[in-house]
N, C-alpha and C positions, 0 to 999 in steps of 0.2 A: 769864813767857814773853813774848817780843817777837813781834809780828805785823807783817809788812810787806806792803803791796800793791805788787806789781811788784818789779823787781830794781834794785840799784845799777848804775851804769855799770861800776864795777870793785870787786870785793870788797876790804874793808879787811884781812881776815884769812882764814885757812883755815877749813874746816868739815868735820865728819863729817855726811854727807848721806844722806837717803833721799827717794824720789820716789813719789808715788802720790795717788790720790783719797781713800783711807781712809774710804770711806763706811760709817758705822756703827761704826768703830773697834772691830772685833770681836777675838776672842782672837788670831787670826793677826796682825792689825795691832799688837796690844799686845805680842806676842812680838817683832815686828820693832822696835818703838820701844824696848823694853827693851834689846835688843841694841845699837841705835843709841846710846842714852844711855851704856851701859857702855863702848863703844868711844870715845865722845867724852870721857868722863871720863879714860880712860887716856891719851888724846892731849892733854888740856888744851885742847880745842877745843869750840866750841858744837855741841850736838846739834841738827841743822837738818833741817827738813822742807820740801820743795817740793811744793805741791799746786796744783790748778787750779780755776778758777771761770769759767764753768760747767764741769760735767763734760764731757769731750770728746764723749761720746755724745749729750749734750744739744745740743752745737754742731752735730755732723754730722747727726743725725737726731732732732730734738726730739720728733716725734710718737711715735716708737717707743722713746725712751730709757726705761729702767726707772725706777720711782719711787725717789726718794732715801730712804735710811734715816735720814739726819741732815742738818740744816742746817749751814751753815758754822760758825755760832756754837757749835753742839753739838760738832762735830768739834774745834774749837780748845780747848774746855773739856776734852775727854777727852785730847787731846794734852798739855795742861799737866799733867794728873794723872799722865801717864806720865813726866814729867820733861823733856820737850822744851824746849830753850832758845829756838829761833827757828823761826818758820814764815813762809815766803814764799808768798803767794797770787798766783799768776800768772794773769792773764786769758787764757783760752783763746779766741783769735780767729783770723781768717784768716791774719794775719801769723805767729802762732806755729805754726799748723797747716802752713804752707808751709815751715817750716825743715826741711832735711834733717838726718839723724842727725849728720853731722859738724859742721854749723853749730850744732845744739842743744848739743853737747858743748862747743864752743869758746866760744860766746856766753853760754850760760846756766850751765853747770856750772863751767867754768873761770874765765871772766872775771867773771861775775856773782856766783857763790857761792864761788869759791875752794876747790873740792872737793879734799880730801886723802884721804878714804876714803868710798867710795860703797857703800851697802848697799841692795840691791833684791830684790824678789820674783823667784822663779825664772821667772816667765812675763812679765816686764816687757818691753814693746816701746815704742819711741819714734821720733820724727822723722816726716817726711812719708811717708805710706803705711806707717807702722809699720815703717820699714826698719831701725831699730836694734834690737839685742838684746844679750844678755849677752856674747856673743863679741866684738861690735864695741866694746862698752864696755871690755872687757879690753884690746883693741888700743889704744883711745884712751887708756886709763890708762897704758900703756907710753910713749905719745907725750908726754902732758901731766904725767905724774908723780903719778898718784893710783891708789890700790888699789881694786879692785872685789870685792865679796863678795856672794854670793847667799844669800837666805833661803828655804829650802824651804817648801812649803805645809804648814801645821800640820794635823794630824789630832787630833780631840778625841772621845773615846768612839767611835772607829772611823769618824768622819765627817770629810770634808774641810771645813775651815772657810773660808768665803768670803762675800763680800757677797751673792753670788747665792743661796747656801744660806740665809742669814739671811732674805733677801727671800722666798724660796720658803716658808719656815716661817711668816712673817707672813701672806702671801697665803692660805695654806691654813688659817690660824687656829690653828696650833700655837705658841702664845706660849711655852710651856715649852721647846720645842726651840730657838726663837730665843734665849731667855735662856741656854741652855747654850752656844750658839755665840758669843754676845756676851760672856758672863762676867758679866752684870748684867741686870736687867730692861730690856726695850726701853723707851725713853723718848722722848717728844716734849715740846718746851718751847715756850713762847710767852707773849705778854702777854695779859692778860684784857681783852677788848673789850666794848663794849655790843652786845647782841644784840636780838632782838625781844621778849624777856622773856615768852614764852609759858609757859615752865616754871613761873614763880612763880604763874601763874593756876591751875595744876592741882596745886599743892602741892610742886613739885620745882624750885626755883630752881637754875639751873645757871651755872657759870662758862664763858663763851664764849671759847675760847683761840685766838688767831691762830696758824695753823700755818705760813704762809709757805712753801709748797712746791707745786710744780706738781701732784703727785699723792702720795697716801699709799699705803704698802705694805699697809695693813690697813684694814678697814671692819667695823663692827658694834658690838656692845655688849660692854663689858669691865669686869671688876673691876680697880680701879686704886688706887694710892696717889699722893698729890700732895705734892711738896716746894715750899717757898716760902711756907708758911702756918705761923706759929708755930715751935716748936722741932723738930718731928719730922714724919714723913710722915703725911698725913691720908687716911683711907680714903674711897673713893667708887665711883661707877659712871660710866663714860664712854660716850658715844655718838660714834662717828666715822663720818660718812657724809653723805648728802644729805638726810636727814630727809623721806622721801617723804610722811609723813602731814601735814606742815606746809607744805611748799613744793614748787614744781615747777621751780625755777630751777637745780637740780642742783649748787649750790655746796657743796662739802664743808666740814663744820664739825666741830670737836672741842669737845664740851660735857661738862662734868663736874658731877654732883650729889655734893656732899660731905656725908656723914652728920653731922648735928648741928652744921653750921656756919651762922652767921647774919650774918657780918661783910661788909664791903665789900672786894671784891678788884679792882675796876677799876684798871687800870694796873699791877698786880703781874705779875712774870714768874714763871711756875710751871713745874715739871717734872712731867709725868704719867708714872708708871711703870706699864706694863701687866703685870698678873699672870696673867690668864686671859680667854680669849674665851668669852662666854656664848652668843651667838647672832648671826646675821646681822640686818641691818636688815629691818624689815617695814613695810608700809603698812597702817594701820588705818582703819576706816570712820568713826571719831569720836574726839574727844579723850577720851571716857570709856574706850574700848577702849585707847587709848594709855596712859592713866593706870593701868589695870589691868596692862598689860604692864610698865610701869616698876616698879610695886609688886612684881611677880614677880622682876624683875631685881634689885631691892634685896635681896630675900630670898636669892637665889642668891649675890649678892656677899657677904653676911654669912657664908654658909657657907664660901665660898672664903677670906675673910679669917680666919675662925676656924681653918681648916687651916694658914694661915700664921702663926697666933698674933698677929694684928694686932687690937688692941681697936677696937671700933666705938662711937663716942659715941652717946648716945641722940638720936633725932631728934624 
């Protein structure tokens, strides 16, 4: 899959295109991308995605924008798995936000991306003041010679699949519901960085993973597995939050204790898959109380992992 920052002055060839933020790349997004790829193969054109960075809501109202489900790198990896050929990452800034619907179609879709077939969600809006919609795209398609097709919202197990629904599930601690909506365990990835190394002093050395996002949609203690270590997923316990027993600076961290692991992980890029929320973060009066709580968390995690038939190495 090819990834481009920005648009060419003029497209060299046509495209089968979809547009969106694709936060989380959930089951609804996956269905849309599968349809995109199938249409592209039939037309012998590249399956193309146009997405935005930052998210438009982060541009217009950064303080109230919802927490992201996935980083750009994670979204691109999931899109590649779906068979997408090209992704154009367009910087969402004042100039782009000021384009009216007609200018967006002409400059971005037609001139920049050579759209021949456009596939969009049924609630898609675009252009200054969100003035463009499906009907206006159909009219533009008649003018510029491209076809427009809408993808209805996907229902799964009787629930409407959306990024908002996934986010709500994570915030409420229902990791299993989030997994059903996404179609895979919810995952956060990042590089292992040096931390303050307090965990090793109490018998629980942790991998401190750089999360690179403004806010996370989940906080607490979780049963997890981790990819990026050896040949298969490695079981563990993760803490995602502000570590109130250790620090007062409020900086969120993702730390993972891996059962039976003793190697060096600094600099490695890991994927943490969340299987079950065990509890919220708590503040303890001493490191001894914190250590006792971690021991209890490890026992709960082992029970959850056994239910998933995931073996746990001896610690």
